[in-house]
Wavefront OBJ file of the C-alpha trace (Angstrom):
o trace
v -11.898 0.478 2.920
v -9.528 -0.899 0.282
v -10.566 -3.908 -1.729
v -8.224 -6.531 -3.143
v -8.411 -7.275 -6.829
v -9.031 -10.951 -7.509
v -6.680 -12.233 -10.166
v -8.489 -15.410 -11.113
v -6.520 -16.409 -14.191
v -3.052 -14.833 -14.347
v -1.348 -11.618 -13.387
v -1.970 -9.906 -16.735
v -5.765 -9.978 -16.541
v -6.132 -6.759 -14.578
v -7.600 -4.100 -16.819
v -6.523 -0.505 -16.237
v -10.135 0.693 -16.091
v -10.833 -1.722 -13.202
v -8.286 -0.116 -10.864
v -9.668 1.993 -8.046
v -7.903 4.100 -5.410
v -6.931 1.894 -2.488
v -6.800 -1.346 -4.527
v -4.060 -3.848 -3.725
v -2.279 -5.989 -6.292
v -0.010 -8.623 -4.811
v 2.351 -11.060 -6.465
v 4.193 -14.044 -5.053
v 7.364 -15.598 -6.473
v 8.202 -19.185 -5.575
v 11.497 -21.000 -6.229
v 11.156 -24.710 -6.999
v 14.133 -27.044 -6.666
v 14.058 -29.801 -9.266
v 15.306 -33.367 -9.191
v 18.013 -32.900 -11.851
v 20.233 -30.388 -10.017
v 18.091 -27.608 -11.420
v 15.601 -25.006 -10.258
v 13.090 -22.471 -11.560
v 11.010 -19.609 -10.185
v 7.336 -18.917 -10.847
v 5.143 -15.882 -10.247
v 1.457 -15.843 -9.407
v -1.163 -13.914 -7.446
v -0.369 -13.501 -3.761
v -3.569 -15.259 -2.701
v -2.480 -18.511 -4.409
v -0.633 -21.060 -2.249
v 3.030 -21.710 -2.983
v 2.083 -25.058 -4.518
v -0.456 -23.487 -6.879
v 2.041 -20.795 -7.938
v 4.623 -23.497 -8.687
v 2.120 -25.413 -10.850
v 0.058 -22.658 -12.492
v 2.235 -19.554 -12.219
v 4.257 -17.901 -14.941
v 7.927 -18.850 -15.070
v 10.139 -15.800 -14.618
v 13.434 -15.144 -16.373
v 16.647 -16.621 -15.065
v 18.080 -13.147 -14.545
v 15.134 -12.029 -12.399
v 15.073 -15.288 -10.441
v 18.776 -15.124 -9.628
v 18.351 -11.601 -8.228
v 15.667 -12.888 -5.836
v 17.066 -16.259 -4.780
v 20.739 -16.677 -3.817
v 20.722 -20.221 -2.451
v 20.061 -22.167 -5.683
v 22.741 -20.160 -7.491
v 25.247 -20.622 -4.650
v 24.422 -24.354 -4.603
v 25.454 -24.540 -8.270
v 21.994 -25.526 -9.520
v 21.151 -24.808 -13.159
v 18.123 -22.720 -14.017
v 15.538 -24.939 -15.705
v 14.979 -24.077 -19.362
l 1 2 3 4 5 6 7 8 9 10 11 12 13 14 15 16 17 18 19 20 21 22 23 24 25 26 27 28 29 30 31 32 33 34 35 36 37 38 39 40 41 42 43 44 45 46 47 48 49 50 51 52 53 54 55 56 57 58 59 60 61 62 63 64 65 66 67 68 69 70 71 72 73 74 75 76 77 78 79 80 81
């Protein structure tokens, strides 16, 4: 039976020697629309809620975010710096 790897801090804490056949590593990306006609996208472990990813996740690059989320770009929102 496969076991999930708990990523308690951030995505980068998985050590190569901890990986076992059948392990699962999941990531979630969440887009957050701001209040100043802006937006940003954050990445975190898949077991975190969307809210936790938006608060504690790692912000991804504008280029990567725009490839994943069309609506904020089409709405003319600026990517938060």
